[in-house]
C-alpha positions as CSV (number, residue, x, y, z in Angstrom):
1,M,25.5,9.6,4.4
2,D,24.5,10.4,0.8
3,V,21.2,8.6,0.4
4,I,19.4,9.5,-2.8
5,F,15.8,8.7,-3.6
6,D,14.1,10.2,-6.7
7,P,10.4,9.3,-6.9
8,N,10.3,10.8,-10.4
9,R,13.0,8.5,-11.8
10,Q,11.5,6.2,-14.4
11,G,12.0,2.5,-13.9
12,P,12.3,-0.1,-16.7
13,G,9.6,0.3,-19.3
14,P,6.9,-2.4,-19.9
15,G,8.2,-5.2,-22.0
16,A,7.8,-8.9,-22.5
17,A,7.4,-11.3,-19.7
18,A,10.4,-13.2,-18.2
19,G,12.0,-15.5,-20.8
20,G,11.0,-13.2,-23.7
21,V,7.4,-14.6,-24.0
22,D,4.9,-11.8,-24.5
23,P,2.0,-12.4,-22.2
24,I,-0.4,-10.5,-24.4
25,K,-1.7,-11.6,-27.8
26,D,-4.7,-11.3,-30.1
27,G,-6.8,-14.4,-30.3
28,D,-9.5,-15.8,-32.5
29,Q,-12.0,-18.7,-32.6
30,K,-9.4,-21.0,-34.1
31,T,-6.8,-20.5,-31.4
32,F,-9.2,-20.0,-28.4
33,M,-8.8,-23.5,-27.1
34,Q,-5.0,-23.3,-27.2
35,D,-4.5,-19.7,-26.2
36,V,-7.2,-19.6,-23.4
37,V,-8.6,-22.9,-22.2
38,N,-5.4,-25.0,-22.4
39,A,-3.1,-22.1,-21.4
40,S,-5.2,-21.5,-18.3
41,R,-4.2,-24.9,-17.0
42,E,-0.7,-23.4,-16.5
43,V,-1.4,-19.7,-15.6
44,P,-4.6,-17.6,-15.3
45,V,-5.7,-16.1,-18.6
46,L,-7.7,-12.9,-19.0
47,V,-9.8,-12.6,-22.1
48,D,-10.7,-9.1,-23.3
49,F,-13.8,-9.2,-25.5
50,W,-13.8,-5.9,-27.4
51,A,-14.9,-4.1,-30.6
52,T,-13.5,-1.4,-32.7
53,W,-16.7,0.7,-32.3
54,C,-16.5,0.4,-28.4
55,G,-15.3,3.6,-26.8
56,P,-14.8,2.2,-23.3
57,C,-12.7,-0.6,-24.8
58,K,-10.2,1.9,-26.0
59,T,-9.7,2.9,-22.4
60,L,-9.8,-0.5,-20.8
61,T,-7.5,-2.5,-23.1
62,P,-4.4,-0.4,-22.4
63,T,-5.1,-0.6,-18.7
64,L,-5.4,-4.4,-18.9
65,E,-2.1,-4.6,-20.9
66,K,-0.3,-2.5,-18.3
67,V,-1.5,-4.5,-15.3
68,V,-0.8,-7.9,-17.1
69,R,2.8,-6.8,-18.0
70,A,3.3,-5.7,-14.4
71,A,2.4,-9.3,-13.4
72,G,5.7,-10.5,-15.0
73,G,4.3,-13.5,-16.8
74,R,2.1,-14.8,-13.9
75,L,-0.9,-14.4,-16.1
76,R,-1.8,-13.8,-19.7
77,L,-4.1,-11.6,-21.7
78,V,-5.9,-12.7,-24.9
79,K,-7.8,-10.0,-26.9
80,I,-10.8,-11.1,-28.9
81,D,-12.5,-8.8,-31.4
82,I,-16.2,-9.9,-31.1
83,D,-17.1,-8.7,-34.6
84,K,-14.4,-10.9,-36.2
85,N,-15.3,-13.9,-34.1
86,R,-19.1,-14.1,-34.1
87,A,-19.2,-17.9,-34.0
88,L,-17.0,-18.0,-30.9
89,V,-19.1,-15.3,-29.2
90,Q,-22.3,-17.2,-30.0
91,Q,-20.9,-20.4,-28.6
92,L,-19.7,-18.7,-25.4
93,T,-23.0,-16.9,-25.0
94,Q,-24.8,-20.2,-25.2
95,L,-22.5,-21.4,-22.4
96,G,-23.7,-18.5,-20.2
97,L,-20.9,-15.9,-20.8
98,P,-22.7,-12.4,-21.0
99,L,-21.2,-10.9,-24.2
100,Q,-24.2,-8.8,-25.2
101,S,-22.1,-5.7,-24.3
102,V,-18.4,-4.9,-24.4
103,P,-16.0,-4.6,-22.9
104,T,-16.3,-7.8,-21.1
105,V,-13.3,-9.4,-19.4
106,A,-13.4,-13.1,-18.4
107,A,-10.8,-14.8,-16.2
108,F,-10.0,-18.4,-17.0
109,W,-8.2,-20.8,-14.7
110,Q,-7.9,-24.5,-15.0
111,G,-10.0,-24.5,-18.2
112,Q,-12.9,-22.8,-16.5
113,I,-14.3,-19.2,-16.2
114,L,-13.3,-18.2,-12.6
115,D,-14.6,-14.6,-12.7
116,L,-15.5,-11.7,-15.0
117,F,-16.4,-8.0,-15.1
118,Q,-18.0,-5.7,-17.6
119,G,-17.2,-2.0,-18.4
120,A,-14.1,0.1,-18.3
121,L,-12.9,-0.2,-14.7
122,P,-10.2,2.2,-13.5
123,E,-6.7,0.8,-13.1
124,S,-7.0,0.4,-9.3
125,E,-10.0,-1.8,-9.7
126,V,-8.4,-3.8,-12.5
127,K,-5.4,-4.4,-10.2
128,K,-7.8,-5.7,-7.4
129,F,-9.4,-8.0,-9.9
130,V,-6.1,-9.4,-11.1
131,E,-4.8,-9.7,-7.5
132,G,-7.9,-11.7,-6.6
133,L,-7.4,-14.0,-9.6
134,L,-3.8,-14.6,-8.8
135,K,-4.7,-15.3,-5.2
136,A,-7.3,-17.9,-6.3
137,A,-4.6,-19.5,-8.4
138,G,-2.2,-19.7,-5.5
139,G,0.0,-16.7,-6.4
140,Q,0.3,-13.0,-6.1
141,M,1.7,-10.0,-8.0
142,P,5.5,-9.5,-8.1
143,T,5.0,-6.2,-6.3
144,A,3.5,-8.1,-3.3
145,D,6.6,-10.3,-3.2
146,L,8.8,-7.2,-3.3
147,L,6.7,-5.5,-0.5
148,A,7.1,-8.5,1.7
149,E,10.8,-8.6,1.1
150,A,11.1,-4.9,1.9
151,K,9.2,-5.2,5.1
152,A,11.3,-8.2,6.2
153,A,14.5,-6.2,5.6
154,A,13.1,-3.3,7.7
155,E,12.2,-5.7,10.5
156,E,15.7,-7.1,10.5
157,G,17.2,-3.7,10.8
158,D,18.6,-3.6,7.2
159,H,17.4,-0.1,6.5
160,Q,19.6,0.5,3.5
161,G,18.3,-2.7,1.9
162,A,14.8,-1.8,2.8
163,L,15.3,1.6,1.2
164,Q,16.4,0.0,-2.0
165,L,13.5,-2.5,-2.0
166,F,10.8,0.1,-1.1
167,G,12.3,2.4,-3.7
168,A,12.1,-0.2,-6.4
169,L,8.5,-0.8,-5.4
170,V,7.7,2.9,-5.8
171,Q,9.1,2.7,-9.4
172,Q,7.0,-0.3,-10.2
173,D,3.8,0.8,-8.5
174,P,3.7,4.6,-8.1
175,E,0.3,4.4,-6.4
176,N,1.4,2.1,-3.6
177,A,1.2,4.1,-0.3
178,E,3.0,1.4,1.7
179,A,6.0,1.7,-0.7
180,F,6.2,5.5,-0.2
181,A,5.8,5.1,3.6
182,G,8.5,2.4,3.6
183,V,10.9,4.7,1.8
184,A,10.3,7.5,4.3
185,R,10.7,5.2,7.3
186,A,13.9,3.7,6.0
187,L,15.3,7.2,5.5
188,M,14.3,8.2,9.0
189,A,16.1,5.1,10.3
190,L,19.1,6.2,8.3
191,E,18.9,9.7,10.0
192,E,17.9,11.3,6.7
193,E,14.7,13.0,7.9
194,E,14.9,15.9,5.4
195,Q,14.9,13.4,2.5
196,A,12.1,11.5,4.2
197,L,10.0,14.7,4.3
198,Q,10.8,15.3,0.6
199,V,9.4,11.8,-0.1
200,L,6.2,12.6,1.7
201,E,5.9,15.8,-0.3
202,S,6.3,13.8,-3.5
203,V,3.4,11.4,-2.7
204,P,0.5,11.6,-5.2
205,A,-2.3,13.8,-3.9
206,K,-4.8,10.9,-3.7
207,L,-2.5,8.9,-1.4
208,R,-1.7,11.7,1.1
209,D,-4.5,10.8,3.5
210,H,-3.6,7.1,3.5
211,P,-3.1,5.7,7.0
212,E,0.5,4.6,6.2
213,I,1.4,8.1,4.9
214,A,-0.3,9.8,7.9
215,S,1.6,7.5,10.2
216,V,5.0,8.4,8.8
217,R,4.1,12.1,8.8
218,S,3.2,11.9,12.5
219,A,6.5,10.0,13.2
220,L,8.5,12.8,11.5
221,E,6.6,15.5,13.5
222,L,7.2,13.6,16.7
223,A,10.9,13.1,15.9
224,A,11.3,16.9,15.5
225,E,9.4,17.7,18.7
226,G,11.2,15.0,20.5
227,R,14.7,16.4,19.8
228,K,13.6,19.7,21.3
229,A,12.0,18.0,24.3
230,R,14.7,15.5,25.1
231,S,17.2,18.1,26.0
232,K,14.7,19.4,28.6
233,L,13.8,16.1,30.1
234,A,15.2,17.0,33.6
235,E,13.4,20.3,33.4
236,F,10.0,18.7,32.8
237,E,10.6,16.2,35.7
238,Q,11.5,19.1,38.0
239,R,8.4,21.0,37.0
240,L,6.2,18.0,37.8
241,R,7.8,17.5,41.2
242,A,6.9,21.1,42.0
243,D,3.4,20.8,40.5
244,P,2.0,17.4,39.6
245,D,-0.9,19.1,37.8
246,D,1.4,20.9,35.4
247,H,-0.2,19.1,32.4
248,A,1.9,20.9,29.8
249,A,5.0,19.6,31.4
250,R,3.6,16.1,31.6
251,I,2.8,16.1,27.9
252,D,6.2,17.5,27.0
253,L,7.7,14.8,29.2
254,A,5.8,12.2,27.2
255,V,7.2,13.6,24.0
256,A,10.7,13.5,25.4
257,L,10.3,9.9,26.6
258,N,9.1,8.8,23.2
259,A,12.1,10.5,21.6
260,A,14.3,8.6,24.0
261,G,12.7,5.3,22.9
262,D,10.6,4.8,26.1
263,R,7.2,4.3,24.5
264,D,5.7,2.7,27.6
265,G,6.8,5.6,29.8
266,A,5.4,8.1,27.2
267,V,2.0,6.3,27.3
268,D,2.0,6.2,31.1
269,A,2.8,9.9,31.3
270,L,-0.1,10.8,29.0
271,L,-2.5,8.5,30.8
272,E,-1.7,10.2,34.1
273,A,-2.4,13.5,32.5
274,I,-5.8,12.2,31.2
275,R,-6.6,10.8,34.6
276,R,-5.9,14.1,36.3
277,D,-7.8,16.3,33.9
278,R,-9.0,14.8,30.7
279,A,-10.5,18.0,29.3
280,W,-7.4,20.2,29.8
281,N,-6.5,22.2,26.7
282,D,-9.1,20.6,24.6
283,E,-8.1,17.0,25.5
284,A,-4.5,17.7,24.5
285,A,-3.1,14.6,26.4
286,R,-5.5,12.2,24.7
287,K,-4.8,13.8,21.3
288,Q,-1.1,13.5,21.8
289,L,-1.5,9.8,22.8
290,L,-3.5,9.1,19.6
291,K,-0.7,10.8,17.6
292,F,1.8,8.4,19.2
293,F,-0.4,5.4,18.2
294,E,-0.6,6.7,14.6
295,A,3.1,7.3,14.4
296,W,4.0,3.9,15.9
297,G,1.4,2.0,13.9
298,F,-1.8,0.7,15.5
299,D,-0.4,-2.8,15.5
300,D,2.7,-1.9,17.4
301,P,2.7,-3.6,20.9
302,A,3.0,-0.3,22.7
303,S,0.0,1.0,20.7
304,K,-2.1,-2.0,21.5
305,A,-1.2,-1.9,25.2
306,G,-1.7,1.9,25.4
307,R,-5.1,1.6,23.7
308,R,-6.3,-1.0,26.2
309,K,-5.2,1.2,29.1
310,L,-6.8,4.3,27.5
311,S,-10.1,2.4,27.1
312,S,-10.0,1.2,30.7
313,L,-9.4,4.7,31.9
314,L,-12.1,6.4,29.8
315,F,-14.8,3.7,30.3
316,R,-14.3,2.6,33.8
């Protein structure tokens, strides 16, 4: 199967919102009611109060524009130069809006100020602010819709469809760890483990310790170990019949059972090893069990059941 995923391929560039309406505009005191207050009764509106002499504004405004365009018309951005609109600034200050320093960003919804922040936040924090605003307005970012659709495809076993959806999400949001993990898992399901490994290697450095990425990395490692162990399943069982305290064989047996899809059997084998000698080889059985949980996902039914059994064994 020729499955190609290129994390460096550029997706569509930023443009106007759906329908050709640009969600970003410069505002002033004459159009404030129309552009902000009235418009906010339809979609949330961010107002960027800035000044030409403000250094942080030059950093924040492009970030705001990027995040707003990514929202696909689900919110708007109006930029107000405070020096050119002093009467408006004075009026809003009297109403309690803190415009003594810029940049200040106010979020309007249903004609009222819903939230605000001051200073040049990094893009990740601006995204969180916008996501919170959209949630309060009963919506969410398009990337959240895409992530949900991709997860649904994966759960239904449509791994090719999931690959395409997760891949599209990576293009739109290249700092989304769940998107990269979803691509890698879809490739694993399509038996393209080498490409899955390449995807993990392409993950941005700041995302490499994310739990979703760590989970897929563990799953890939277990898959490789499992292929080797599965062919020796009978050998491990024979060794254990000869010596029930052969802990190395029991751990290898667990890896082989996991590779064969028997997660419950793998958990039970490791729990038995822990019960017999928890400290053996620097608690190797317990560490292997935790690696299983990480690879399966901590919300997986086998992980939940295994964690309960492990707790009962360790704290009885």
